[in-house]
BAZAPA-77671 format. One record per atom (N, C-alpha, C): x, y, z. Coordinates in pm, whole numbers, plus 50000, padded with zeros to 5 digits. Example, Ala and Ser with C-alpha at 12.3 -4.5 7.8 and 13.67 -1.06 7.14 Angstrom:
BEGIN
513194943150780
512304955050780
513204967050780
512854977550708
513674989450714
512905000350787
END
This chain:
BEGIN
256570935370305
256490921470351
256850912570233
258060907270227
258510899670113
258210885170126
257840878470017
257440864870014
256410861170114
255330869470109
254280868170213
253550854770200
253280848270313
252480836270315
251230840470398
250100840970324
248930846570392
248460839470514
248610826470514
248210818870632
249010822770754
250320825970728
251190829870846
250910844570885
250720852970788
250500867570827
249160868870900
248110861870853
246800862670917
246870856871056
247530845671069
247700839771201
248450849371300
249470855871252
250220865371330
249340876871369
248510882671277
247630893171310
246610889371412
246070877271403
245080872271501
245770871071641
247000865771640
247710864671769
247970878571827
248370887971744
248600901371794
247360907771853
246230905971789
244990911171848
244610904371972
244780891171977
244450883572099
245350888272218
246640890072192
247510894672297
247210908872345
246830917472248
246420931172285
245190931072367
244240922672338
243000921572417
243320916572558
244180906772565
244510900872692
245240911672776
246160919272717
246820929872787
245910940572840
244870942772767
243890953372804
242810947972904
242930935072939
241960929173029
240560927472972
240480925172842
239200924072767
239060909872717
237820905372701
237520891972649
238050890272508
238400878472477
239000875472341
238020878372227
236770878572254
235730881172154
235330895972145
236030904672216
235640918772229
235930926672102
236860921772017
237240929071893
237570918871789
237370923671666
237660915071553
238470922371448
239100914371361
239940920171255
239040923471136
239280935371087
238740938870953
239870938970853
239970929470763
241090928070672
240870938470555
241790948270553
241690958470454
242350953170321
241500950370226
241850943370105
241970952069984
241990965670003
242010974669886
243330971969808
243250972569681
244320970169578
244770955869577
244210946569660
244630932869658
243660924469569
244120914569507
243300907369410
242220898969483
241200895369413
240120887169471
240640873269515
241680868369449
242160855469491
242760856169629
243330866769671
243870867969808
242750868369912
241660875569875
240520875869964
239950862069980
239800855069867
239270840969876
240140832569967
241420834069954
242320825970038
242120829170182
242020842270213
241790846670350
240460841570404
239440841470316
238170836070356
238260821170388
239010813370311
239200799470346
239920797670471
240640807670516
241420807470645
240520812870761
239260815370729
238340819570836
238070833970850
238690842470765
238420857070773
237080859570704
236240868070764
234930870870703
234760885770671
235380894870749
235150908870734
236320915370648
235930921870541
236880927870449
236520942570416
237520951070420
237320965070401
237970970170265
237130977370192
237490982770064
237310997970062
238211004769988
238231019069984
237731024769850
237741016469744
237391021369612
236181013669554
235171020769521
233891014869491
233971004769371
234501009269258
234501001269139
235340988369167
236500990569223
237370979569257
236690969169336
235910973969443
235210964769531
234040957469458
233340964669371
232290958169301
232790946569210
233950949269142
234510938469070
234920926269147
235440928869263
235830917669353
234550910269408
233530917969438
232310911769488
231660903169385
231700906669258
231190898369150
231990885569137
233290886769149
234100875269136
234010865769258
233600870769376
233500863269497
232050860869536
231180861669443
229730860969479
229340847669541
230160837869529
229800824269587
230130823769736
230850833469783
231220833569927
230060841370001
228980834370034
227740840670079
227830847270213
228710842770296
228820848370434
229910859170443
230510863470335
231550873870340
230860887470376
231510894970457
230930907770503
231790919470450
231190927670359
231910938570298
231680951370368
232850958370397
232810971470468
233400981370375
232690992470356
233291003770282
233911013170386
235241016170362
235951023770465
236611035770407
236461038870280
237061050170219
236191062470210
236731073770171
235901085670152
234781083170051
233641088570090
232421085170004
231901096869937
231831096969810
231321107869725
229861105069694
229121115869667
227691114969636
227371105269521
228221105569420
227911097569303
228211082269314
228691079169441
229081064569468
228111058969574
227191066869629
226411062069739
225491050569695
224921050869584
223971040369543
224671026669540
225861026269481
226591013269476
226961008369617
227301017669702
227631013069838
226401008469911
225261016369895
224071012769962
223550998769912
223830995669792
223310982869735
224160970769764
225490972969784
226450961869776
227260960369907
227100968170010
227880966670129
226990964370254
227580958770352
226850956770479
227180967370580
228390973270563
228900983870654
229460995570573
229311007970632
230011019070581
230631026370709
231981028470708
232651034470821
232901049170805
232591054970694
233111068570662
232011078870635
230901077070708
229791087270694
230151099570773
230281111370711
230601123470782
229741135170751
228701133170668
227791143870625
226361138570624
225471147670658
224051143470662
223571140470519
224111147870416
223661145170278
224001131170232
225271126970269
225701113270235
224831102470303
224561104970436
223721095670504
222321094670443
221721105770407
220381105470351
220351098470213
221391100170136
221431092970006
221621077970031
222381074170126
222531059670158
221211054270207
220541061470290
219231056970341
218171055470231
218151065170149
217181065070033
217461054469931
218751050869916
219131042169810
219351027669857
219201025069987
219341011670037
218121002869988
218320991869922
217170983869872
216370978869986
215060978069965
214130974070063
214340959770116
214860951270031
214990937370071
216240934570157
217070944370175
218290942670256
218090947470401
218890941770491
218930946470629
219390960870627
219080968770731
219610982270735
221110982570724
221670992870662
223090994370643
223720998670769
224760990870821
225450994270943
226371006070914
226291016470998
227031028870976
227841032071096
229091036771067
229951043571164
230181057671116
230051066771207
230331081071173
231811083671186
232481089471082
233851092771084
234111105371152
234941105571258
235311117271335
236711121471298
236871134371273
238231139971252
238821142371393
239321132171456
239621131971595
240851140471627
241721141871530
242971149871552
242861163871488
241701167271430
241541180671380
242471183971265
242751173871175
243681175971063
242881181770944
243281192470885
242541198270771
242531188570655
243481179370644
243511170270523
242581157970543
242051155870661
241301144470690
239771146970683
239071137270644
237591137270643
237121135270791
235911137970810
235281135470940
234591147471001
233641144771082
232981155471159
233821158871285
233591170471333
234201174471460
233371168971575
233971168271690
233261163571809
232041172471836
232121184971811
230991193771833
229811190571736
230181186871613
229131183771517
228551169871530
229251161671604
228821147071604
227421144171659
227011150171771
225651146571819
224551149271721
224621160771652
223551164071556
223541153871442
224691150371389
224721140271281
224241126571328
224621122871451
224151110171506
222661110271519
222121120571570
220591121571583
219941120271452
220481126871347
219891125971214
219951112071158
221101105571172
221241091671117
220341082371193
220181083571323
219311074571406
217881075471357
217451086071290
216111087371240
215881081371103
216961076371041
216831071170909
216601055770912
215501050670866
215131036970887
215961026370819
216601030670709
217431021170632
218901020370672
219201028670778
220581028970834
220451024570981
221531017771025
221661013671168
222971019571216
222891029671299
224101036171354
224721027071456
225951022171429
226641012971517
227731019671598
228341030471551
229361036471634
230221046471553
231461047571591
232381057871535
233601051671478
234161059471379
235441055471320
236341067871323
237661065771335
238621076671322
239961071271278
240741080171211
242151077971168
242951089171236
243451086971351
244231097771411
245511100871340
246021112871369
247371117071321
248381106171372
249361102671294
250381092671342
251151097871460
251491088071545
252321090771667
253191078471692
254361080871745
255301069671770
255051062471906
254881069872013
254801064972147
253351059872171
253201049372244
251861043672260
250921052672340
251481060672439
250611069772513
250071080872418
250941085572325
250431095272235
249421089572139
249611076672103
248601070572019
247251068472092
247321065972220
246111062572293
245231075472311
245811087472317
245071098972354
243911102272257
244111101972124
242911104172037
241931092472034
242381080972055
241461069372067
240631070272193
241251075672303
240441078172424
239411088572401
239701098872323
238661109672291
237531103372217
237851094272116
236801088072042
235921079172132
236601071272222
235901063272311
234851071272400
235361082572449
234531090972535
233401096872454
233631099872326
232561104872242
231451094672224
231871081772204
230841071672192
230121069672317
230791070472434
230121069172561
229121079872582
229411091972536
228521103072552
227261101472462
227451095572338
226361093072249
225431081672311
226051072472383
225191061672440
224371067572555
224811076872626
224051083472735
222951091972664
223221098072561
222241107272493
221181099472419
221641087372356
220691079572277
220711065372329
220101063172447
220231049872514
219631038172439
218751040872344
218121029772272
218921026072145
219951033472114
220751030971989
221731019672012
221931011371904
222890999671920
224381004371903
224811013071985
226151019371970
227191010072030
227641000671951
228550990672008
229870989671944
230220999471846
231390997871758
232281009971767
233581006671786
234651015971772
235641010871664
235541016471545
236361012571432
237621021371443
238661015671501
239891023571515
241061013871535
242211019371494
243441010971503
243801004671372
245101005771337
245610999671215
246890992871251
247680989071148
248820980971169
249820987371270
249971000471266
250991007471346
250511009771490
249191009971513
248691014271648
247591004771701
247630992571660
246590982871706
246510982271863
247710980971926
247670979372069
247050990872148
247381003172098
246841015072165
245351015472149
244871011772021
243431012371995
242701002672081
243220990572096
242560980172180
242520984472326
243610990872376
243600995572514
242481005972535
242051012672428
241011023172446
239631018072394
239501005672366
238191000172344
237830996272201
238780995672111
238460992471973
237690979471962
236740978771872
235990966671850
236200961171708
236630969871616
237000966171482
238370972871452
239370963971427
240650969471400
240960966671250
241350976971179
241520977371039
242990974271003
243230961570961
244620957970924
244730954170779
245660960570708
245850957370570
247260951570552
248270960270567
249670956070542
250040943370633
249600943470755
249900932870841
249390919470794
248280919570721
247700907270667
248090904270522
247980914470437
248190911870293
249530917270240
250370922870320
251620928070268
251520942270223
252610947470172
252600961470123
251590963670010
250960975270013
249910978169913
250550979869776
249820975069682
250300976269540
249580988369481
250290994969381
249791006769321
248501003469238
247491012569242
246341010869165
246531014469021
245961006768933
246121010668785
245131020768755
END
């Protein structure tokens, strides 16, 4: 995206989401944009915040902490950790984020629970599902999902909100919809199994497959390139 004007790209992304929701017959408030700001400078996040964006997704813990320190005056900004989470990074995530989308192991969940400061609200959690069964992707299998969900629901410093997935790429919208539909059905099954849980979130869909994700019930759509332009290389 050459000569990017953030106000224009963010407006375009919002329009695209609104049109996708309308095409799916869903209310305009049913899904919101998660602006994936990894590798982007704090100044761009501040500009997006001034344009009304509040939810931002980061993949790299130290990079995110540096930005959070620089943007500490933006008190209503909501930070989501969306990258693979290693054991040695859980304390920083537990202390500095409102959401984690990439919990796929009981050990990681327990560390987040134990390390969440008492004065903070419970950490909102999405369980990452390897919905396409790719060996290179993180995530629990659908068979493993109920046991992990049950374990997380028993952790008082965590609030299980839903599921996240990054399906294998596909060109046609019907092929894109199929794994999203599996994730939606998995969440519906968890709602039946755990009726008291606040399972209201499907974190799915990115720049290339937003429309397919919205058709299958996405509530958080993770857009990076569409908002901030091409990703820059990390130093």
